[in-house]
C-alpha positions as CSV (number, residue, x, y, z in Angstrom):
1,X,-20.2,-14.0,-4.5
2,X,-19.3,-16.5,-2.5
3,X,-21.1,-15.4,1.0
4,X,-24.5,-14.3,-0.6
5,X,-24.6,-17.8,-1.7
6,X,-24.3,-19.5,1.2
7,X,-26.6,-16.8,3.1
8,X,-28.9,-17.9,0.7
9,X,-28.9,-21.8,0.5
10,X,-28.0,-22.2,4.5
11,X,-30.2,-19.0,5.6
12,X,-27.7,-18.4,8.4
13,X,-27.2,-14.9,9.2
14,X,-23.4,-15.6,10.1
15,X,-22.6,-15.7,6.2
16,X,-24.2,-12.3,6.1
17,X,-22.2,-11.2,9.6
18,X,-19.7,-8.4,8.1
19,X,-17.2,-9.1,11.3
20,X,-17.6,-12.7,9.9
21,X,-17.0,-11.7,6.5
22,X,-13.6,-9.7,7.2
23,X,-12.4,-12.9,9.1
24,X,-13.0,-15.2,6.5
25,X,-11.7,-13.1,4.1
26,X,-8.7,-12.7,5.9
27,X,-8.2,-16.3,6.7
28,X,-8.6,-17.1,3.0
29,X,-6.8,-14.6,1.3
30,X,-3.4,-16.1,3.7
31,X,-4.4,-19.4,2.8
32,X,-4.3,-18.8,-0.7
33,X,-1.0,-17.4,-0.5
34,X,0.4,-20.0,2.1
35,X,-0.6,-22.3,-0.8
36,X,0.1,-20.8,-3.8
37,X,3.7,-18.5,-2.9
38,X,6.1,-21.4,-3.4
39,X,4.9,-22.1,-6.9
40,X,4.5,-18.9,-7.9
41,X,8.5,-18.5,-7.0
42,X,9.5,-21.6,-8.4
43,X,7.6,-20.4,-11.6
44,X,9.5,-16.4,-11.7
45,X,13.2,-18.0,-11.0
46,X,11.9,-20.4,-14.0
47,X,11.0,-16.6,-16.0
48,X,14.7,-15.2,-14.6
49,X,12.9,-12.5,-12.9
50,X,15.2,-11.4,-10.8
51,X,17.2,-8.2,-10.5
52,X,20.8,-7.6,-10.0
53,X,20.4,-4.5,-7.1
54,X,18.7,-7.4,-4.8
55,X,20.9,-7.0,-2.3
56,X,24.4,-8.5,-1.0
57,X,22.8,-10.4,1.5
58,X,21.7,-13.2,-0.5
59,X,23.4,-15.6,-2.2
60,X,21.2,-15.3,-5.0
61,X,18.7,-12.5,-6.0
62,X,15.1,-13.5,-5.2
63,X,12.9,-13.0,-7.9
64,X,10.6,-9.8,-7.9
65,X,6.6,-9.7,-8.9
66,X,5.3,-11.4,-5.8
67,X,3.4,-8.6,-5.2
68,X,1.1,-9.3,-8.4
69,X,-0.3,-13.1,-6.5
70,X,-1.3,-11.1,-3.7
71,X,-3.0,-8.6,-6.0
72,X,-4.9,-11.7,-7.6
73,X,-5.6,-13.1,-4.2
74,X,-6.8,-10.2,-2.9
75,X,-9.2,-9.1,-6.0
76,X,-10.6,-13.1,-5.8
77,X,-11.1,-13.0,-2.5
78,X,-12.8,-9.8,-2.0
79,X,-14.9,-10.1,-4.9
80,X,-16.1,-13.4,-2.8
81,X,-16.9,-12.0,0.3
82,X,-17.4,-8.7,0.3
83,X,-20.8,-7.1,-1.0
84,X,-19.6,-4.6,-3.9
85,X,-20.9,-1.2,-3.6
86,X,-18.6,1.7,-5.5
87,X,-16.3,2.2,-2.9
88,X,-15.6,-1.3,-2.9
89,X,-15.7,-1.7,-6.4
90,X,-13.3,1.7,-7.0
91,X,-10.7,0.4,-4.5
92,X,-10.2,-2.9,-6.4
93,X,-10.4,-1.0,-9.5
94,X,-7.2,1.2,-7.8
95,X,-5.5,-1.9,-6.7
96,X,-5.8,-3.8,-10.0
97,X,-5.1,-0.7,-12.4
98,X,-2.1,0.5,-10.4
99,X,-0.5,-3.3,-10.2
100,X,-0.9,-3.3,-13.9
101,X,1.2,-0.2,-14.1
102,X,4.1,-1.9,-11.9
103,X,4.0,-5.3,-13.6
104,X,4.7,-2.7,-16.6
105,X,7.8,-1.5,-14.5
106,X,8.7,-5.0,-13.6
107,X,8.7,-6.5,-16.9
108,X,10.8,-3.6,-18.4
109,X,13.3,-4.3,-15.3
110,X,13.5,-7.9,-16.4
111,X,13.8,-6.9,-19.8
112,X,16.7,-4.5,-18.9
113,X,18.8,-7.0,-16.9
114,X,18.6,-9.3,-19.3
115,X,19.7,-6.7,-22.2
116,X,22.9,-6.0,-19.7
117,X,23.5,-9.9,-19.9
118,X,23.9,-9.9,-23.1
119,X,25.9,-6.6,-23.3
120,X,23.3,-4.5,-25.1
121,X,23.1,-2.2,-21.8
122,X,24.7,-1.1,-18.9
123,X,24.0,-1.4,-15.1
124,X,24.8,2.8,-14.8
125,X,22.8,3.0,-17.9
126,X,20.0,0.9,-16.0
127,X,20.3,3.0,-12.7
128,X,20.5,6.2,-15.0
129,X,16.7,5.9,-16.1
130,X,15.3,4.5,-12.8
131,X,15.9,0.8,-13.8
132,X,12.1,0.7,-15.5
133,X,9.3,2.9,-17.2
134,X,9.8,6.1,-17.4
135,X,9.1,8.0,-14.0
136,X,7.2,10.5,-15.9
137,X,5.3,8.3,-17.2
138,X,4.4,5.9,-14.4
139,X,3.5,9.1,-12.7
140,X,1.0,9.9,-15.4
141,X,-0.7,7.0,-15.2
142,X,-0.8,7.0,-11.5
143,X,-2.7,10.2,-11.4
144,X,-4.6,9.8,-14.9
145,X,-6.3,6.5,-13.1
146,X,-7.0,8.1,-9.8
147,X,-7.8,11.2,-11.5
148,X,-10.9,9.2,-13.3
149,X,-11.4,7.0,-9.9
150,X,-12.1,9.7,-7.6
151,X,-14.1,11.7,-10.3
152,X,-16.4,8.6,-10.4
153,X,-16.6,8.2,-6.4
154,X,-17.4,11.9,-6.2
155,X,-20.4,11.9,-8.3
156,X,-21.8,8.4,-6.7
157,X,-20.5,8.3,-3.3
158,X,-23.1,11.0,-1.2
159,X,-20.7,11.4,1.6
160,X,-17.5,12.8,-0.1
161,X,-19.9,14.7,-2.2
162,X,-19.4,17.4,0.9
163,X,-16.0,18.0,-0.2
164,X,-14.6,18.1,3.4
165,X,-11.4,17.0,4.8
166,X,-11.6,15.9,8.9
167,X,-8.6,17.4,10.9
168,X,-6.2,15.4,13.2
169,X,-7.3,16.4,16.7
170,X,-10.1,18.3,16.0
171,X,-13.8,17.0,15.8
172,X,-15.7,17.2,12.4
173,X,-18.7,19.2,13.8
174,X,-16.4,21.8,14.8
175,X,-14.3,22.2,11.7
176,X,-13.6,20.3,9.1
177,X,-11.9,22.1,5.7
178,X,-14.7,22.4,2.5
179,X,-13.0,22.2,-0.8
180,X,-14.8,23.0,-4.0
181,X,-15.5,19.9,-5.9
182,X,-12.7,20.2,-8.7
183,X,-10.1,20.7,-5.8
184,X,-11.6,17.7,-3.3
185,X,-11.0,15.3,-6.7
186,X,-7.6,16.7,-7.3
187,X,-6.9,16.0,-3.3
188,X,-8.3,12.8,-3.3
189,X,-6.1,11.9,-6.9
190,X,-3.3,13.2,-5.0
191,X,-3.5,11.2,-2.3
192,X,-3.8,8.0,-3.6
193,X,-1.0,8.5,-5.7
194,X,1.4,9.9,-2.8
195,X,0.4,7.1,-0.9
196,X,1.1,4.4,-3.9
197,X,4.8,6.6,-3.9
198,X,5.8,6.0,-0.8
199,X,4.8,2.3,-0.2
200,X,7.0,2.1,-3.5
201,X,9.9,4.1,-2.1
202,X,9.4,1.6,1.3
203,X,9.9,-1.8,-0.8
204,X,13.5,-1.1,-0.7
205,X,14.4,-3.9,2.5
206,X,13.1,-7.5,3.1
207,X,9.7,-7.4,4.2
208,X,9.7,-3.2,5.2
209,X,6.6,-2.2,2.7
210,X,4.3,-5.4,4.4
211,X,3.7,-4.2,7.6
212,X,2.9,-0.5,6.9
213,X,0.5,-1.7,4.4
214,X,-1.5,-4.0,7.1
215,X,-1.6,-1.5,9.9
216,X,-2.9,1.0,7.1
217,X,-5.3,-1.6,6.1
218,X,-6.3,-2.1,9.9
219,X,-6.6,1.0,10.7
220,X,-8.6,2.0,7.4
221,X,-11.0,-0.9,8.0
222,X,-11.9,-0.6,11.4
223,X,-12.4,3.4,10.9
224,X,-14.6,2.4,8.1
225,X,-16.2,-0.3,10.1
226,X,-17.4,2.0,13.1
227,X,-18.3,5.1,10.8
228,X,-20.2,3.0,8.9
229,X,-22.3,1.5,11.7
230,X,-25.3,4.8,12.5
231,X,-25.1,3.9,16.1
232,X,-21.4,3.5,17.1
233,X,-20.7,6.4,14.4
234,X,-23.3,8.5,16.4
235,X,-21.5,7.6,20.0
236,X,-17.9,8.3,19.1
237,X,-19.2,11.4,17.3
238,X,-17.9,10.7,14.2
239,X,-19.9,10.9,10.8
240,X,-21.8,8.4,9.8
241,X,-20.7,7.0,5.9
242,X,-23.3,4.6,4.6
243,X,-21.9,1.4,3.0
244,X,-18.0,2.5,3.7
245,X,-18.3,-0.2,6.3
246,X,-18.1,-3.1,3.2
247,X,-14.4,-2.0,3.2
248,X,-13.6,-4.0,6.6
249,X,-13.6,-7.0,3.8
250,X,-11.2,-6.0,1.9
251,X,-9.0,-4.3,4.7
252,X,-9.2,-7.9,5.9
253,X,-8.5,-9.5,2.9
254,X,-5.4,-7.1,1.9
255,X,-4.3,-8.0,5.7
256,X,-4.1,-11.9,5.7
257,X,-2.5,-12.0,2.1
258,X,0.2,-9.3,3.2
259,X,0.8,-11.4,6.3
260,X,1.2,-14.6,4.8
261,X,3.7,-12.8,2.5
262,X,5.8,-12.2,5.2
263,X,6.4,-15.6,6.1
264,X,8.2,-15.4,2.6
265,X,9.6,-12.1,2.7
266,X,11.0,-12.3,6.3
267,X,14.8,-11.7,6.1
268,X,16.3,-12.9,4.0
269,X,13.7,-12.5,1.5
270,X,12.6,-15.5,-1.1
271,X,11.0,-13.0,-3.2
272,X,10.4,-9.4,-3.7
273,X,6.8,-7.5,-3.6
274,X,7.9,-5.6,-6.6
275,X,6.3,-2.5,-7.8
276,X,3.0,-4.7,-9.0
277,X,2.5,-4.8,-5.4
278,X,3.9,-2.2,-3.9
279,X,2.0,0.4,-5.9
280,X,-1.0,-1.6,-6.2
281,X,-1.4,-1.6,-2.5
282,X,-0.3,1.3,-1.9
283,X,-2.6,2.9,-4.1
284,X,-5.3,1.3,-2.7
285,X,-4.6,2.0,0.9
286,X,-4.8,5.9,-0.3
287,X,-8.6,5.3,-1.7
288,X,-9.7,3.6,1.5
289,X,-8.4,6.5,3.2
290,X,-10.1,8.8,1.2
291,X,-13.5,6.7,1.4
292,X,-12.9,6.4,5.3
293,X,-12.8,10.2,5.3
294,X,-9.5,9.8,7.1
295,X,-7.2,11.2,4.7
296,X,-5.2,13.5,7.0
297,X,-4.5,10.3,9.3
298,X,-2.1,9.1,6.5
299,X,0.4,11.6,7.9
300,X,0.2,9.7,11.4
301,X,-0.7,6.1,10.7
302,X,1.7,6.3,7.2
303,X,4.0,7.8,9.2
304,X,6.9,5.5,7.1
305,X,5.9,5.9,3.9
306,X,6.0,9.7,4.7
307,X,9.3,9.9,5.8
308,X,10.4,7.8,2.8
309,X,8.7,9.8,0.1
310,X,9.7,13.5,1.8
311,X,13.2,11.7,2.5
312,X,13.6,11.6,-1.7
313,X,12.0,14.8,-2.6
314,X,14.4,16.6,0.0
315,X,17.3,15.0,-1.3
316,X,16.7,16.0,-4.9
317,X,15.7,19.5,-4.0
318,X,18.8,19.9,-2.1
319,X,20.8,18.4,-4.3
320,X,19.6,21.1,-7.3
321,X,19.8,23.9,-4.9
322,X,23.4,23.3,-3.3
323,X,25.0,22.5,-6.6
324,X,25.4,18.5,-6.3
325,X,25.5,18.4,-2.1
326,X,23.5,15.4,-0.8
327,X,21.0,15.9,2.4
328,X,21.4,12.0,3.3
329,X,24.1,10.1,2.6
330,X,21.3,7.7,0.0
331,X,17.8,8.4,-0.7
332,X,14.9,6.7,0.3
333,X,16.1,7.3,4.1
334,X,16.2,3.7,5.3
335,X,19.2,3.5,2.3
336,X,20.4,6.6,4.4
337,X,20.1,4.1,7.6
338,X,21.6,1.7,6.2
339,X,25.1,3.3,5.0
340,X,25.2,4.8,8.5
341,X,24.8,1.3,10.7
342,X,26.5,-0.5,8.3
343,X,29.9,1.9,9.8
344,X,28.5,0.8,13.0
345,X,28.3,-3.6,12.2
346,X,30.5,-4.8,10.0
347,X,27.5,-7.2,8.5
348,X,25.1,-5.6,6.4
349,X,22.5,-8.1,7.2
350,X,22.9,-6.8,10.8
351,X,22.5,-3.6,9.7
352,X,19.5,-4.2,7.5
353,X,17.7,-6.2,10.4
354,X,18.0,-3.3,12.8
355,X,16.3,-1.3,10.6
356,X,13.6,-3.3,9.5
357,X,12.5,-4.1,13.4
358,X,13.0,-0.5,14.0
359,X,10.8,0.7,10.9
360,X,7.9,-2.0,12.1
361,X,7.9,-0.5,15.6
362,X,7.3,3.1,14.5
363,X,4.7,1.8,12.5
364,X,3.0,-0.3,15.1
365,X,3.1,2.6,17.2
366,X,1.7,5.1,14.9
367,X,-1.3,2.7,14.4
368,X,-2.5,3.2,18.1
369,X,-1.7,6.8,18.2
370,X,-3.9,7.4,15.0
371,X,-6.6,4.6,16.5
372,X,-6.4,7.2,19.7
373,X,-6.5,9.9,17.8
374,X,-9.5,9.3,15.4
375,X,-11.4,7.8,18.0
376,X,-10.8,9.8,21.5
377,X,-8.9,12.4,21.6
378,X,-10.9,14.5,18.3
């Protein structure tokens, strides 16, 4: 680990400081993405890693799988600047394995697109099967991986063994939900899987998923840093969670990489994150909420993820219950707003920009609400 080596060689306490290491991780991740992304875009174009359903606002479809580079950068930078413990390794494990499943889905999309060009498949067939690997297979892999990691975390992370869930607006010392051990493991798995799916649904317009991922990383990193400090957690009447403050470094690496990615993903996007990035980061963010004992605050800070996932579930449920009627014009909900605003604006790019900016503002607003509730209202 680079920071430990520098501390050992120079004997400067600076290199051991967690705030410095988090900042250095953010700068390093951002710099690497800035430097490597142009090469990565050219490489993906040569591989023809694009999607036919990229959107009409682009002259030629940008490549997908931009998130794969982000995941690799975050993994490397986190290992360089974070002190490995079970919580750091669990989050990086979720990030890597979920990204691998997402990459398989991205590869399946690319392969199917090539089959369409060869006349061996139709676009309607692509849409009918959700353009990648089976949705049931994806969910089974997500839940299986998260279940394994959650079980290991529950066994080896002491503050998870209480199997309690903090409630927004209520001090943990007054009331918390208590679950049996097996129920808490299932709950952790559900949080991770649901966050990954919510992030995947949100990744539908240029830069749309990046900001809620950044706000969630900032929230969980801040909560982890405060709760990992015995003095500050006692002062704010929060549970002391030893070792969780190291997640601030991982959150720094994620935030830095995603902010640099916005440079290339801002409308009109030069590259898309793809399932490898949205699913990988979504799962890792979900596990960070679990470790920081802020699981239900995902409903607040991750409101955009919740709205996107809930709109899909409601659309499917209403369609089946009503015999073919639709609750939204399209789902996820950002596509519903896209259709509504296209009637108002003549160009799709105008409608998309309006949706993207408003969703970003909602994410930033809910970050402030979540911080206020977590640290003061409770």
